[in-house]
Wavefront OBJ file of the C-alpha trace (Angstrom):
o trace
v 97.492 104.190 125.532
v 99.160 105.324 128.942
v 101.154 108.842 129.043
v 104.878 108.628 128.530
v 106.140 105.745 127.223
v 110.125 104.938 127.934
v 112.521 104.290 125.855
v 114.388 100.978 125.567
v 117.977 100.727 126.564
v 120.561 101.814 123.352
v 123.055 98.580 123.101
v 125.611 98.957 124.521
v 128.523 100.024 121.772
v 126.503 102.772 121.324
v 127.811 104.041 124.867
v 131.374 103.778 124.561
v 133.820 106.523 124.722
v 134.993 106.765 120.945
v 137.470 104.243 119.861
v 138.427 102.396 117.134
v 137.208 98.979 118.354
v 133.645 100.859 118.919
v 133.902 102.050 115.409
v 134.366 98.304 113.775
v 132.002 97.336 115.547
v 129.751 99.653 114.503
v 129.808 97.422 110.897
v 127.466 95.027 112.572
v 124.530 97.482 112.461
v 124.978 97.619 108.482
v 121.134 95.762 107.413
v 119.185 97.144 105.686
v 120.843 99.346 104.231
v 122.963 96.107 101.570
v 119.476 95.571 100.537
v 119.019 98.839 99.406
v 122.914 98.457 98.195
v 122.070 96.245 96.720
v 119.084 96.799 95.043
v 121.096 99.981 93.087
v 124.044 98.440 92.396
v 122.485 96.207 90.379
v 120.112 98.001 88.581
v 122.396 101.379 87.605
v 125.826 100.699 87.690
v 125.975 97.335 85.743
v 123.608 98.612 82.886
v 123.608 102.757 83.025
v 126.893 103.681 84.838
v 129.473 102.092 82.262
v 127.746 103.245 79.409
v 127.410 107.379 80.387
v 131.008 107.175 81.799
v 132.035 104.990 77.913
v 130.907 109.139 76.629
v 131.087 110.832 79.508
v 134.245 110.911 81.443
v 133.863 112.406 84.150
v 131.982 115.296 83.504
v 129.120 113.449 84.834
v 130.499 112.202 88.464
v 128.492 114.534 90.212
v 125.266 113.518 89.806
v 126.725 110.428 92.261
v 126.549 113.101 94.796
v 123.379 114.816 94.360
v 122.227 111.481 95.083
v 123.164 111.739 98.524
v 119.996 113.946 99.331
v 117.685 110.552 98.215
v 119.912 109.470 102.328
v 119.590 112.355 103.495
v 115.357 112.090 103.183
v 115.702 108.040 104.556
v 116.694 109.555 106.953
v 114.536 112.433 108.226
v 111.582 109.762 107.166
v 113.080 106.635 109.327
v 114.255 108.809 112.090
v 110.514 110.205 112.556
v 109.417 106.098 112.633
v 111.921 105.372 115.183
v 111.178 107.683 117.111
v 107.212 108.121 117.147
v 106.612 104.107 116.135
v 104.373 105.621 113.806
v 105.104 105.030 109.682
v 105.268 108.416 107.398
v 102.751 106.913 105.222
v 100.585 105.748 107.880
v 100.126 109.721 108.854
v 100.120 110.701 105.552
v 97.049 107.754 105.304
v 95.524 110.213 108.233
v 95.874 113.396 105.958
v 93.655 112.688 103.368
v 95.368 110.102 101.780
v 96.169 111.702 98.907
v 100.180 111.381 98.841
v 99.444 107.778 99.077
v 97.521 107.101 96.290
v 99.895 109.115 93.903
v 102.441 106.789 94.838
v 100.199 104.416 94.751
v 99.756 104.704 91.344
v 103.089 105.686 90.439
v 104.588 102.354 92.050
v 101.716 100.078 89.780
v 102.415 101.198 86.303
v 106.272 101.575 86.728
v 107.329 99.248 88.225
v 105.939 96.515 86.030
v 108.110 98.192 83.322
v 111.639 97.884 85.684
v 110.594 94.188 86.534
v 111.009 93.535 82.514
v 114.191 95.320 82.349
v 115.319 93.725 84.650
v 113.815 90.075 83.287
v 115.394 90.870 80.246
v 118.701 91.146 81.901
v 118.908 88.543 83.734
v 117.732 86.238 80.811
v 120.298 87.987 78.812
v 123.501 87.219 81.330
v 122.132 84.125 81.533
v 122.243 83.013 77.513
v 125.798 84.628 77.744
v 126.864 82.266 81.058
v 125.322 78.745 79.764
v 125.834 79.597 75.732
v 122.651 78.098 74.816
v 119.080 78.813 75.634
v 116.159 81.237 75.108
v 116.784 83.906 77.025
v 113.409 84.947 77.760
v 113.376 81.525 78.652
v 116.400 82.460 81.359
v 114.710 84.996 82.538
v 110.849 83.529 83.302
v 112.365 80.784 85.116
v 115.065 82.541 87.344
v 112.133 85.259 87.961
v 109.913 82.857 89.147
v 112.081 81.545 91.095
v 113.010 84.582 92.928
v 109.514 85.022 93.762
v 108.677 82.119 94.771
v 111.878 82.552 97.542
v 110.730 85.778 98.661
v 107.445 84.334 98.965
v 108.699 81.341 101.778
v 111.548 83.119 102.493
v 112.929 85.442 105.535
v 113.816 89.154 105.813
v 117.168 87.379 106.875
v 117.973 85.694 104.065
v 116.893 88.803 101.561
v 119.304 90.838 103.999
v 122.355 88.442 103.979
v 122.654 88.102 100.528
v 122.282 91.072 99.298
v 125.815 91.999 101.615
v 127.171 88.975 99.823
v 125.681 90.000 95.711
v 127.229 94.038 96.707
v 130.489 92.864 98.343
v 130.635 90.787 95.069
v 130.446 93.513 92.877
v 131.734 96.383 95.056
v 135.298 94.609 95.034
v 135.656 93.356 91.821
v 134.853 97.311 90.393
v 137.236 98.796 92.432
v 139.699 96.325 92.055
v 139.668 96.598 88.310
v 139.328 100.688 88.615
v 143.262 100.776 90.481
v 144.291 98.546 88.112
v 144.049 101.064 85.879
v 146.114 103.411 87.308
v 143.752 106.579 87.256
v 144.662 110.634 87.576
v 142.568 110.858 91.758
v 144.062 114.825 91.249
v 142.089 114.744 87.975
v 138.842 113.048 88.977
v 137.781 114.421 91.929
v 137.257 117.490 91.052
v 134.593 115.869 88.892
v 132.395 115.090 91.686
v 131.935 119.018 92.697
v 131.736 120.351 89.633
v 127.870 120.335 89.634
v 125.980 120.889 86.292
v 128.795 120.474 84.297
v 127.611 118.761 81.523
v 128.254 117.514 77.652
v 125.836 119.178 75.774
v 125.169 116.364 72.187
v 127.240 112.891 72.526
v 130.607 112.514 71.740
v 131.218 111.814 67.027
v 132.287 108.340 67.175
v 128.776 107.661 69.252
v 127.270 109.969 66.885
v 128.374 107.674 63.996
v 128.374 104.163 65.364
v 125.503 104.531 67.877
v 122.968 106.712 66.466
v 120.160 104.832 68.478
v 121.729 106.062 71.834
v 121.349 110.074 70.801
v 117.819 109.546 70.372
v 117.447 109.306 73.504
v 118.195 113.597 75.060
v 121.225 113.558 77.732
v 119.026 115.086 80.109
v 116.671 111.715 80.436
v 119.597 109.841 80.799
v 121.285 112.028 83.483
v 117.838 111.140 85.644
v 117.390 108.308 84.568
v 120.964 107.204 86.385
v 120.128 109.223 88.919
v 117.508 107.906 90.371
v 119.601 104.109 89.857
v 120.912 105.716 92.319
v 119.102 107.296 95.030
v 116.819 105.524 97.976
v 113.870 104.921 95.271
v 110.663 105.239 95.771
v 110.266 101.747 96.136
v 113.339 101.075 98.927
v 112.178 104.184 101.270
v 109.142 102.844 102.311
v 110.525 99.062 102.028
v 112.998 100.936 104.306
v 111.218 102.062 106.855
v 108.814 98.734 106.822
v 112.662 96.655 108.097
v 114.127 98.978 110.610
v 110.867 97.764 112.059
v 111.585 93.718 111.360
v 115.477 95.248 112.755
v 113.991 97.004 116.272
v 115.724 100.137 116.081
v 114.817 102.520 117.001
v 111.044 102.725 119.681
v 110.475 99.141 118.879
v 114.443 97.735 120.191
v 112.522 94.806 122.406
v 109.201 94.505 120.991
v 107.922 91.121 120.109
v 105.413 92.478 117.246
v 106.861 95.507 115.614
v 103.974 95.866 113.588
v 101.370 95.293 116.166
v 103.246 97.590 118.546
v 103.206 100.592 115.506
v 99.522 99.455 114.508
v 98.669 100.529 119.205
v 100.868 103.826 118.670
v 99.277 104.790 114.864
v 95.718 104.560 117.330
v 96.970 106.476 120.184
v 97.428 109.339 117.549
v 95.249 108.365 115.991
v 92.411 108.816 119.285
v 94.603 111.814 120.766
v 94.700 113.326 117.734
v 98.687 114.533 118.424
v 101.847 112.334 119.608
v 101.796 113.336 123.359
v 102.673 109.380 124.885
v 106.750 109.975 124.144
v 109.080 110.852 127.436
v 109.965 114.997 127.647
v 112.920 114.453 130.390
v 116.012 114.756 128.843
v 117.426 112.023 129.894
v 114.797 110.034 127.195
v 115.354 111.784 124.843
v 119.071 111.738 125.020
v 117.889 108.027 125.077
v 115.387 108.360 121.856
v 118.438 110.211 119.745
v 120.844 107.859 120.488
v 118.624 104.666 119.491
v 119.229 106.225 116.558
v 122.845 105.801 115.674
v 122.393 102.337 114.239
v 120.180 103.503 111.620
v 121.864 106.487 110.541
v 125.047 104.864 110.691
v 123.242 101.472 108.412
v 122.510 104.167 106.031
v 125.549 106.100 105.671
v 127.391 103.013 104.919
v 125.092 102.090 101.758
v 125.873 105.600 100.076
v 129.602 105.170 100.985
v 129.238 101.479 98.761
v 127.432 103.059 96.404
v 129.272 105.908 95.833
v 132.472 104.154 95.436
v 130.859 101.605 93.688
v 128.905 104.155 91.129
v 132.091 105.762 90.555
v 134.114 103.318 89.713
v 131.906 101.074 87.229
v 132.178 105.076 85.618
v 135.086 105.129 85.135
v 135.782 101.542 84.151
v 133.491 103.163 81.294
v 135.588 106.028 80.838
v 139.059 104.214 80.060
v 137.544 100.685 79.522
v 134.625 101.586 77.183
v 134.908 105.347 76.106
v 138.499 105.261 75.696
v 137.779 101.958 72.832
v 134.861 103.718 70.814
v 132.945 100.738 72.322
v 129.104 101.057 73.723
v 127.071 98.610 74.841
v 123.541 97.764 73.267
v 120.427 96.171 74.626
v 121.422 93.136 73.460
v 125.010 92.477 74.657
v 124.838 95.438 77.215
v 126.817 92.824 79.909
v 128.663 91.069 77.140
v 131.170 93.929 76.343
v 131.229 95.355 80.200
v 132.945 92.231 81.211
v 136.565 93.902 79.772
v 135.756 95.706 83.225
v 136.571 92.147 84.851
v 139.486 90.995 81.978
v 141.165 93.913 82.624
v 142.734 92.727 85.843
v 143.076 89.421 84.569
v 141.121 87.366 81.704
v 140.621 84.673 83.761
v 138.234 86.849 85.737
v 135.778 86.991 83.090
v 133.704 83.879 84.618
v 133.547 85.899 87.173
v 131.957 88.806 86.191
v 130.101 86.511 84.983
v 128.866 84.814 88.227
v 128.704 88.419 89.523
v 126.585 89.716 87.377
v 123.729 86.342 87.713
v 124.280 87.840 91.674
v 123.660 90.982 91.657
v 120.836 91.039 88.669
v 118.835 88.236 90.799
v 119.314 89.664 93.376
v 117.653 93.270 92.431
v 114.529 90.584 91.419
v 114.932 89.112 95.127
v 114.846 91.965 96.294
v 112.764 94.722 94.616
v 110.253 91.843 94.904
v 110.574 92.148 99.116
v 110.792 96.526 98.521
v 108.167 96.381 96.166
v 105.700 94.451 98.253
v 106.803 96.441 101.755
v 106.526 99.859 100.131
v 103.034 99.500 98.707
v 101.547 97.268 101.964
v 102.608 100.135 104.331
v 101.388 102.809 101.793
v 97.792 101.003 101.404
v 97.017 99.696 104.349
v 96.265 104.081 106.028
v 94.347 104.128 102.621
v 92.645 100.699 101.555
v 90.706 98.733 104.158
v 90.886 95.203 102.923
v 94.946 95.707 102.903
v 95.464 96.886 106.651
v 93.699 93.604 107.327
v 95.536 91.225 105.358
v 98.567 89.623 106.214
v 101.711 91.375 104.471
v 102.723 87.052 103.556
v 99.388 86.864 101.272
v 99.660 90.146 99.889
v 102.856 90.183 98.479
v 101.646 87.114 97.537
v 99.196 88.871 94.535
v 102.014 91.737 94.277
v 104.262 89.106 92.629
v 101.708 87.913 90.261
v 100.984 91.572 89.809
v 104.614 91.780 88.648
v 105.479 88.924 87.150
v 101.670 88.755 84.962
v 102.505 92.438 83.509
v 106.036 92.667 83.569
v 106.642 89.385 81.475
v 104.239 90.178 78.516
v 107.026 93.468 78.131
v 109.854 91.875 78.506
v 108.782 89.968 75.291
v 108.026 92.307 73.473
v 111.936 93.726 73.517
v 111.322 97.306 74.383
v 114.948 99.081 74.499
v 116.339 98.559 78.400
v 117.893 101.977 78.444
v 114.965 103.822 77.670
v 112.758 101.931 80.065
v 114.925 101.983 83.154
v 115.398 105.902 81.624
v 111.900 106.667 82.207
v 111.156 104.044 84.981
v 113.444 105.170 87.507
v 112.773 109.134 86.873
v 109.416 108.191 88.071
v 110.139 105.820 91.091
v 113.840 106.593 92.187
v 113.072 110.908 91.105
v 110.315 112.315 91.151
v 109.026 109.994 93.587
v 111.659 110.895 96.164
v 111.278 114.509 95.918
v 107.656 114.586 96.190
v 108.404 112.222 99.516
v 111.408 114.352 101.325
v 108.608 117.499 101.308
v 106.010 115.466 102.603
v 108.344 114.173 105.269
v 110.305 117.222 106.345
v 107.186 118.125 106.546
v 105.204 115.743 109.512
v 107.977 115.432 111.073
v 107.849 119.264 111.732
v 104.381 119.872 112.206
v 103.800 116.357 113.814
v 106.815 115.498 116.395
v 107.062 116.844 119.763
v 108.620 120.151 119.799
v 111.620 117.258 121.398
v 112.296 115.475 118.713
v 111.345 117.306 115.513
v 114.466 118.468 112.706
v 117.062 121.309 114.226
v 117.734 124.160 112.496
v 120.557 122.227 111.401
v 118.065 119.037 110.025
v 115.612 121.509 108.527
v 118.452 122.664 105.736
v 119.980 119.372 104.978
v 116.295 118.673 104.530
v 116.048 121.075 102.232
v 119.539 121.113 100.273
v 118.355 117.227 99.470
v 115.398 118.465 97.959
v 117.746 121.257 95.446
v 120.089 118.010 95.108
v 117.889 116.033 93.794
v 115.937 118.849 91.887
v 118.928 120.261 90.204
v 119.339 118.059 87.324
v 116.129 118.200 86.067
v 116.780 122.123 84.656
v 119.070 120.817 82.215
v 115.137 120.060 80.164
v 114.293 123.713 80.264
l 1 2 3 4 5 6 7 8 9 10 11 12 13 14 15 16 17 18 19 20 21 22 23 24 25 26 27 28 29 30 31 32 33 34 35 36 37 38 39 40 41 42 43 44 45 46 47 48 49 50 51 52 53 54 55 56 57 58 59 60 61 62 63 64 65 66 67 68 69 70 71 72 73 74 75 76 77 78 79 80 81 82 83 84 85 86 87 88 89 90 91 92 93 94 95 96 97 98 99 100 101 102 103 104 105 106 107 108 109 110 111 112 113 114 115 116 117 118 119 120 121 122 123 124 125 126 127 128 129 130 131 132 133 134 135 136 137 138 139 140 141 142 143 144 145 146 147 148 149 150 151 152 153 154 155 156 157 158 159 160 161 162 163 164 165 166 167 168 169 170 171 172 173 174 175 176 177 178 179 180 181 182 183 184 185 186 187 188 189 190 191 192 193 194 195 196 197 198 199 200 201 202 203 204 205 206 207 208 209 210 211 212 213 214 215 216 217 218 219 220 221 222 223 224 225 226 227 228 229 230 231 232 233 234 235 236 237 238 239 240 241 242 243 244 245 246 247 248 249 250 251 252 253 254 255 256 257 258 259 260 261 262 263 264 265 266 267 268 269 270 271 272 273 274 275 276 277 278 279 280 281 282 283 284 285 286 287 288 289 290 291 292 293 294 295 296 297 298 299 300 301 302 303 304 305 306 307 308 309 310 311 312 313 314 315 316 317 318 319 320 321 322 323 324 325 326 327 328 329 330 331 332 333 334 335 336 337 338 339 340 341 342 343 344 345 346 347 348 349 350 351 352 353 354 355 356 357 358 359 360 361 362 363 364 365 366 367 368 369 370 371 372 373 374 375 376 377 378 379 380 381 382 383 384 385 386 387 388 389 390 391 392 393 394 395 396 397 398 399 400 401 402 403 404 405 406 407 408 409 410 411 412 413 414 415 416 417 418 419 420 421 422 423 424 425 426 427 428 429 430 431 432 433 434 435 436 437 438 439 440 441 442 443 444 445 446 447 448 449 450 451 452 453 454 455 456 457 458 459 460 461 462 463 464 465 466 467 468 469 470 471 472 473 474
């Protein structure tokens, strides 16, 4: 491959002078981040968020602030790919592939557990909506439908549907909290009171919900942080989606995956990235081409932060004040109070929104898990590297259904499953990936394209943010 390739010209809107019109146009870049946001809202805010608000009040809002660490890590990893054209996981594979195998094991072990929890929750929501039938039959049937749609569908369908699911839940939760008229001055400081944690559950929880108190508060905290983060699955999947969007170096490329492979082959042949241009003009273009991704991931975090806070606050005001704590069986039904608080007739809207959100999580989860494992495996498993992505996705979906459905039938606690699963794929895995991403960015990219001092500092702070809740286990 010839040296000194030229970066494509950035979109015209990126070159415009600062104006309100320009920033409104930026919203059009919101795409892959919608999948990230929808997956986060569907799994965390409907299940763990209101519960934590009910027994923890405002005191755990700082977990939402810490979650920004994963978005910084997502930016650093995607930045590497958009500048170099090479997937971060491919570079990990060249470095003996230890991280690749670790991530493969984490996903193959813990994602089926997550699938079981979501199948159960989806089934409960449909059983509640229609008022009849068995929740397992409902959950399994619609999970199979989601799997079919993902296999035969296209990326655009996933992106657009997730944006829709996010909008419904976000608007409903925010309006509900506005109706409550919360004391913002009292609430706001808690986003920055990092470390302020209840030592034990409130007395009313111990008296009325003894099984809840059997779960250690630090485990629930880490599980909830895992719902807020860009999980390990989403991190790797996101790097694949930005290629589909043809951002960065992939702009104007008809086959981004093929182009990425050519650049990776050039890297392996030379042992370094020596094909990137070094002129100031090209470097300036390269950094401008990063903006769509930065805008996309930033919007995703803002949405997740607002909706997460809304659901926690709704739990505090509407559940905690009435000493309600949804059980595994009535996990969604009792939380309908969040929407019916606005007006009783909105409860059906909540039911529909819950279905869309959880179905969207299943739908997006299949795509994200398949994309993550494909990108992670192709560098260390030769057969995967030669396999078309759709075929690989089909095999993985079959694996997730064949393992997740029996786990759902077992009737294990949804809260416990989510907490343990998200601890590994949402916190531990993200920390390991983040450390690797920072190291690779500074060692593999040409000096002109590496993170500056502020970028490295932001990456280190991001790692520290995700480590902080683990201290409570000591």
